[in-house]
Backbone as CSV, one residue per row, in Angstrom:
resi,resn,N_x,N_y,N_z,CA_x,CA_y,CA_z,C_x,C_y,C_z
1,MET,0.836,-1.175,0.000,0.000,0.000,0.000,0.888,1.248,0.000
2,LYS,0.581,2.154,-0.888,1.354,3.390,-0.984,0.922,4.354,0.123
3,ILE,1.898,4.987,0.723,1.630,5.971,1.764,1.164,7.261,1.108
4,PRO,0.084,7.857,1.592,-0.384,9.128,1.006,0.693,10.207,1.104
5,GLU,0.692,11.091,0.124,1.655,12.186,0.075,0.907,13.512,0.152
6,LEU,1.491,14.449,0.844,0.970,15.802,0.911,1.615,16.609,-0.206
7,TRP,0.800,17.263,-1.009,1.307,18.098,-2.096,0.883,19.537,-1.856
8,GLY,1.787,20.470,-2.117,1.452,21.881,-2.091,0.995,22.314,-3.471
9,VAL,0.147,23.329,-3.528,-0.370,23.841,-4.797,-0.032,25.323,-4.912
10,VAL,0.602,25.676,-6.024,0.915,27.065,-6.333,0.372,27.344,-7.729
11,ASN,-0.403,28.400,-7.850,-0.956,28.790,-9.147,-0.395,30.133,-9.567
12,LEU,0.254,30.143,-10.715,0.879,31.352,-11.249,-0.100,32.106,-12.148
13,THR,-1.303,32.256,-11.670,-2.334,32.947,-12.427,-3.189,33.756,-11.462
14,PRO,-3.582,34.938,-11.837,-4.345,35.779,-10.912,-5.802,35.360,-10.738
15,ASP,-6.292,34.417,-11.537,-7.702,34.042,-11.450,-7.926,32.581,-11.066
16,SER,-6.997,32.015,-10.347,-7.156,30.647,-9.878,-8.426,30.526,-9.043
17,PHE,-9.026,29.331,-9.047,-10.267,29.128,-8.297,-10.087,29.357,-6.808
18,TYR,-8.906,29.130,-6.277,-8.649,29.299,-4.846,-7.603,30.381,-4.634
19,GLY,-8.025,31.479,-4.065,-7.136,32.617,-3.870,-5.893,32.293,-3.070
20,GLY,-5.990,31.368,-2.125,-4.856,31.017,-1.287,-3.729,30.318,-2.021
21,SER,-3.982,29.832,-3.226,-2.932,29.148,-3.984,-2.243,30.075,-4.982
22,ARG,-2.760,31.272,-5.137,-2.213,32.194,-6.135,-0.872,32.774,-5.696
23,ALA,0.027,32.874,-6.662,1.340,33.480,-6.405,1.799,34.151,-7.680
24,ASP,2.661,35.116,-7.533,3.277,35.721,-8.707,4.745,35.321,-8.728
25,SER,5.452,35.777,-9.740,6.851,35.359,-9.887,7.713,35.794,-8.713
26,VAL,7.290,36.813,-8.000,8.071,37.310,-6.864,7.963,36.376,-5.654
27,ASN,6.781,35.850,-5.388,6.622,35.052,-4.163,6.380,33.560,-4.374
28,ALA,6.371,33.081,-5.602,6.084,31.662,-5.859,7.124,30.740,-5.231
29,LEU,8.389,31.060,-5.369,9.435,30.215,-4.812,9.343,30.189,-3.290
30,ALA,9.133,31.337,-2.674,9.006,31.383,-1.208,7.816,30.553,-0.738
31,ARG,6.717,30.580,-1.474,5.540,29.764,-1.120,5.872,28.282,-1.213
32,ALA,6.565,27.891,-2.282,6.954,26.491,-2.452,7.914,26.056,-1.348
33,GLU,8.889,26.900,-1.030,9.844,26.581,0.046,9.118,26.365,1.365
34,GLN,8.157,27.220,1.659,7.392,27.095,2.901,6.603,25.783,2.929
35,MET,5.980,25.431,1.814,5.216,24.185,1.743,6.113,22.973,1.948
36,LEU,7.269,22.974,1.320,8.208,21.866,1.489,8.698,21.793,2.934
37,ALA,8.959,22.931,3.546,9.408,22.959,4.940,8.334,22.426,5.893
38,HIS,7.077,22.559,5.495,5.968,22.069,6.317,5.555,20.642,5.959
39,GLY,6.353,19.958,5.149,6.112,18.543,4.895,5.558,18.163,3.542
40,ALA,5.379,19.100,2.632,4.890,18.743,1.304,5.914,17.857,0.596
41,HIS,5.437,16.806,-0.027,6.297,15.905,-0.792,6.608,16.497,-2.172
42,ALA,5.627,17.196,-2.734,5.760,17.747,-4.081,5.013,19.070,-4.156
43,ILE,5.313,19.816,-5.209,4.626,21.071,-5.478,3.951,20.944,-6.843
44,ASP,2.639,21.104,-6.855,1.862,21.113,-8.090,1.713,22.569,-8.496
45,ILE,2.203,22.898,-9.681,2.205,24.295,-10.101,1.536,24.446,-11.462
46,GLY,0.667,25.416,-11.549,-0.040,25.670,-12.797,0.065,27.120,-13.208
47,ALA,-0.121,27.369,-14.494,-0.030,28.730,-15.021,-1.267,29.102,-15.827
48,GLU,-2.332,28.311,-15.669,-3.605,28.591,-16.328,-4.706,28.121,-15.399
49,SER,-5.653,28.987,-15.118,-6.771,28.601,-14.267,-7.700,27.654,-15.022
50,THR,-8.206,26.652,-14.324,-9.206,25.756,-14.913,-10.540,25.890,-14.173
51,ARG,-10.711,26.980,-13.448,-11.985,27.219,-12.777,-13.050,27.456,-13.849
52,PRO,-14.307,27.169,-13.549,-15.363,27.415,-14.538,-15.340,28.858,-15.039
53,GLY,-15.384,29.000,-16.364,-15.406,30.310,-16.994,-14.049,30.951,-17.211
54,ALA,-12.978,30.303,-16.776,-11.642,30.895,-16.923,-11.276,31.072,-18.390
55,ILE,-10.529,32.097,-18.644,-10.035,32.390,-19.993,-8.771,31.560,-20.236
56,ALA,-8.662,30.979,-21.421,-7.486,30.176,-21.768,-6.228,31.041,-21.776
57,VAL,-5.122,30.427,-21.360,-3.805,31.071,-21.391,-2.979,30.319,-22.427
58,SER,-2.311,31.039,-23.297,-1.543,30.402,-24.371,-0.447,29.506,-23.808
59,ALA,-0.056,28.533,-24.618,1.051,27.658,-24.224,2.313,28.480,-23.984
60,ALA,2.560,29.472,-24.829,3.762,30.296,-24.679,3.765,31.028,-23.337
61,GLU,2.631,31.571,-22.939,2.553,32.282,-21.659,2.714,31.315,-20.490
62,GLN,2.080,30.139,-20.574,2.248,29.144,-19.519,3.712,28.737,-19.401
63,ILE,4.342,28.462,-20.523,5.746,28.049,-20.525,6.628,29.131,-19.920
64,GLU,6.363,30.381,-20.264,7.153,31.486,-19.710,7.020,31.527,-18.180
65,ARG,5.800,31.450,-17.676,5.572,31.492,-16.231,6.213,30.294,-15.526
66,LEU,5.988,29.110,-16.084,6.471,27.882,-15.447,7.986,27.753,-15.519
67,THR,8.574,28.150,-16.633,10.021,28.046,-16.783,10.731,28.969,-15.794
68,ALA,10.202,30.153,-15.612,10.802,31.074,-14.637,10.770,30.448,-13.240
69,PHE,9.637,29.842,-12.870,9.537,29.205,-11.554,10.499,28.028,-11.438
70,THR,10.503,27.127,-12.428,11.360,25.941,-12.322,12.838,26.317,-12.334
71,HIS,13.188,27.375,-13.033,14.577,27.861,-13.009,14.948,28.291,-11.587
72,ASP,14.091,29.089,-10.970,14.349,29.544,-9.594,14.365,28.362,-8.624
73,PHE,13.443,27.426,-8.806,13.354,26.255,-7.932,14.619,25.404,-8.049
74,SER,15.066,25.190,-9.275,16.276,24.400,-9.523,17.493,25.079,-8.913
75,ARG,17.569,26.385,-9.029,18.687,27.138,-8.446,18.679,27.012,-6.914
76,ALA,17.493,27.022,-6.315,17.391,26.959,-4.856,17.601,25.549,-4.304
77,PHE,17.111,24.528,-5.025,17.110,23.166,-4.489,17.943,22.164,-5.284
78,GLY,18.431,22.559,-6.447,19.194,21.654,-7.300,18.327,21.065,-8.397
79,LYS,18.963,20.703,-9.494,18.256,20.181,-10.678,17.444,18.926,-10.352
80,ASP,17.974,18.040,-9.502,17.253,16.810,-9.167,15.944,17.080,-8.428
81,ALA,15.857,18.208,-7.750,14.634,18.547,-7.002,13.452,18.814,-7.932
82,LEU,13.721,19.062,-9.220,12.625,19.275,-10.165,11.736,18.036,-10.289
83,ARG,12.249,16.872,-9.889,11.430,15.655,-9.903,10.248,15.792,-8.935
84,ARG,10.332,16.749,-8.002,9.262,16.985,-7.031,8.243,18.018,-7.526
85,ILE,8.391,18.450,-8.768,7.479,19.426,-9.350,6.479,18.718,-10.257
86,SER,5.206,19.026,-10.046,4.113,18.543,-10.874,3.572,19.731,-11.664
87,ILE,3.453,19.572,-12.966,2.952,20.641,-13.822,1.481,20.395,-14.127
88,ASP,0.665,21.346,-13.721,-0.790,21.311,-13.903,-1.109,22.055,-15.196
89,THR,-1.513,21.314,-16.234,-1.798,21.939,-17.531,-2.719,21.053,-18.355
90,ARG,-3.326,21.670,-19.364,-4.143,20.951,-20.350,-3.414,20.833,-21.680
91,ASP,-2.275,21.453,-21.812,-1.623,21.637,-23.111,-0.395,20.737,-23.259
92,ILE,-0.394,19.896,-24.270,0.716,18.969,-24.482,2.022,19.707,-24.786
93,ARG,1.946,20.890,-25.385,3.171,21.656,-25.661,3.824,22.094,-24.352
94,VAL,2.997,22.470,-23.391,3.511,22.847,-22.073,4.097,21.619,-21.387
95,MET,3.376,20.516,-21.457,3.863,19.269,-20.852,5.236,18.907,-21.407
96,ARG,5.333,18.897,-22.734,6.586,18.496,-23.392,7.740,19.416,-22.977
97,HIS,7.505,20.702,-22.991,8.569,21.648,-22.631,9.009,21.455,-21.183
98,MET,8.058,21.294,-20.282,8.402,21.184,-18.875,9.070,19.837,-18.563
99,ILE,8.705,18.788,-19.270,9.404,17.507,-19.130,10.855,17.689,-19.576
100,ASP,11.057,18.397,-20.700,12.418,18.673,-21.173,13.218,19.489,-20.159
101,CYS,12.527,20.290,-19.350,13.196,21.078,-18.300,13.546,20.228,-17.079
102,GLY,12.972,19.019,-16.982,13.330,18.120,-15.899,12.282,17.878,-14.830
103,VAL,11.041,18.378,-15.020,10.021,18.119,-14.005,9.677,16.636,-13.963
104,GLY,9.164,16.192,-12.811,8.939,14.767,-12.618,7.519,14.282,-12.779
105,VAL,6.542,15.209,-12.805,5.143,14.790,-12.835,4.349,15.717,-13.751
106,ILE,3.426,15.135,-14.497,2.449,15.906,-15.254,1.081,15.651,-14.633
107,ASN,0.428,16.727,-14.246,-0.942,16.688,-13.734,-1.829,17.145,-14.891
108,ASP,-2.361,16.177,-15.622,-3.095,16.427,-16.861,-4.551,16.760,-16.556
109,VAL,-4.864,18.043,-16.566,-6.230,18.473,-16.288,-7.081,18.540,-17.550
110,SER,-6.543,18.030,-18.675,-7.309,17.992,-19.923,-8.208,16.767,-19.994
111,GLY,-7.948,15.780,-19.186,-8.702,14.544,-19.265,-8.053,13.494,-20.139
112,GLY,-6.872,13.779,-20.661,-6.105,12.778,-21.404,-6.372,12.760,-22.891
113,SER,-5.407,12.217,-23.619,-5.518,11.997,-25.066,-4.447,10.983,-25.457
114,ILE,-4.603,10.400,-26.607,-3.623,9.438,-27.110,-2.240,10.083,-27.196
115,GLU,-2.171,11.320,-27.691,-0.890,12.008,-27.835,-0.223,12.220,-26.477
116,ILE,-1.017,12.588,-25.495,-0.462,12.800,-24.150,0.005,11.468,-23.568
117,TYR,-0.768,10.413,-23.739,-0.362,9.098,-23.222,0.948,8.654,-23.856
118,ARG,1.114,8.929,-25.165,2.380,8.590,-25.833,3.541,9.369,-25.233
119,LEU,3.325,10.652,-24.997,4.369,11.489,-24.406,4.781,10.941,-23.043
120,ILE,3.817,10.591,-22.229,4.105,10.067,-20.892,4.849,8.737,-21.000
121,ALA,4.379,7.869,-21.883,5.040,6.569,-22.061,6.472,6.736,-22.567
122,ASP,6.670,7.655,-23.497,8.002,7.873,-24.072,8.983,8.492,-23.082
123,THR,8.483,9.310,-22.171,9.376,10.026,-21.250,9.489,9.369,-19.877
124,GLY,8.489,8.599,-19.493,8.527,7.913,-18.207,8.263,8.783,-16.992
125,VAL,7.787,10.018,-17.193,7.466,10.845,-16.029,6.203,10.309,-15.364
126,ASP,6.045,10.639,-14.093,4.813,10.272,-13.394,3.664,11.085,-13.968
127,TYR,2.449,10.539,-13.823,1.291,11.123,-14.498,0.074,11.080,-13.597
128,VAL,-0.620,12.208,-13.532,-1.888,12.314,-12.822,-2.941,12.654,-13.870
129,LEU,-3.953,11.811,-13.999,-5.043,12.033,-14.943,-6.232,12.585,-14.176
130,MET,-6.713,13.721,-14.604,-7.860,14.352,-13.962,-9.103,14.169,-14.824
131,HIS,-10.235,14.110,-14.162,-11.525,14.066,-14.851,-11.910,15.476,-15.277
132,THR,-12.536,15.581,-16.420,-13.084,16.862,-16.859,-14.349,16.620,-17.652
133,GLN,-15.199,17.586,-17.623,-16.415,17.541,-18.433,-16.453,18.842,-19.222
134,GLY,-15.770,18.849,-20.353,-15.669,20.058,-21.158,-14.418,20.843,-20.835
135,THR,-14.431,22.095,-21.219,-13.334,23.018,-20.958,-13.772,23.995,-19.865
136,PRO,-12.863,24.770,-19.328,-13.298,25.765,-18.338,-14.409,26.680,-18.869
137,GLN,-14.404,26.948,-20.174,-15.427,27.806,-20.756,-16.786,27.113,-20.877
138,THR,-16.801,25.773,-20.961,-18.062,25.058,-21.203,-18.506,24.142,-20.068
139,MET,-17.657,23.886,-19.093,-17.946,22.846,-18.095,-19.180,23.098,-17.241
140,GLN,-19.638,24.318,-17.157,-20.802,24.606,-16.334,-22.071,24.871,-17.141
141,ILE,-22.031,24.642,-18.437,-23.213,24.895,-19.264,-24.349,23.953,-18.887
142,ALA,-24.080,22.678,-18.810,-25.136,21.726,-18.447,-24.534,20.473,-17.818
143,PRO,-23.751,20.635,-16.746,-23.172,19.430,-16.141,-24.269,18.559,-15.533
144,HIS,-24.122,17.261,-15.719,-25.120,16.345,-15.158,-24.465,15.004,-14.844
145,TYR,-24.769,14.506,-13.670,-24.344,13.173,-13.266,-25.517,12.501,-12.568
146,ALA,-25.810,11.276,-12.958,-26.802,10.493,-12.219,-26.145,9.879,-10.986
147,ASP,-24.881,9.435,-11.150,-24.102,8.847,-10.064,-22.655,9.286,-10.267
148,VAL,-22.283,10.400,-9.646,-21.009,11.044,-9.934,-19.809,10.120,-9.700
149,VAL,-19.795,9.365,-8.629,-18.642,8.516,-8.335,-18.476,7.444,-9.412
150,THR,-19.554,6.770,-9.761,-19.497,5.721,-10.775,-19.116,6.299,-12.139
151,GLU,-19.681,7.432,-12.477,-19.421,8.024,-13.791,-17.990,8.546,-13.913
152,VAL,-17.471,9.173,-12.874,-16.081,9.654,-12.926,-15.125,8.472,-12.961
153,ARG,-15.399,7.461,-12.161,-14.552,6.267,-12.190,-14.556,5.634,-13.584
154,SER,-15.721,5.484,-14.182,-15.802,4.918,-15.535,-15.035,5.759,-16.544
155,TYR,-15.157,7.073,-16.439,-14.435,7.988,-17.317,-12.931,7.729,-17.216
156,LEU,-12.429,7.687,-15.989,-11.000,7.493,-15.792,-10.543,6.122,-16.279
157,GLU,-11.353,5.101,-16.057,-10.999,3.757,-16.534,-10.950,3.709,-18.052
158,VAL,-11.872,4.358,-18.725,-11.882,4.380,-20.177,-10.680,5.146,-20.716
159,GLN,-10.328,6.249,-20.054,-9.207,7.058,-20.510,-7.880,6.328,-20.368
160,THR,-7.769,5.424,-19.417,-6.516,4.745,-19.220,-6.537,3.429,-19.924
């Protein structure tokens, strides 16, 4: 049985669903350091909000935000410490770039795709598959579940 891990969450976007996770380039590293000092095993970091109604952020902008953070993190903790970074994104271009930078986990909030599964298989990074029903722009138009637990589980089983 795997022991549960505590993960810290830092969002490099001003419109994240949870205000307490928001950080800018000035304080993101300090927030991550504090979380690790308090026992976090990993830091999940995103540069695009996936809250309902959020506006999409380009891959280039996400990469710019995330690369600046991972550069600072690597300088503070060493290149090997990047294995403790999880990248929260829907975009395979962001995933690919951040894997090339040395991060250890992809938190795929897109719900998965064949191309993403190939990337994960080819690179061997750890992978978190999230459930989604649409995009942030459409997910609240008409969400419906008769049995949410069964339906989300089935979704995840089909995706894998």
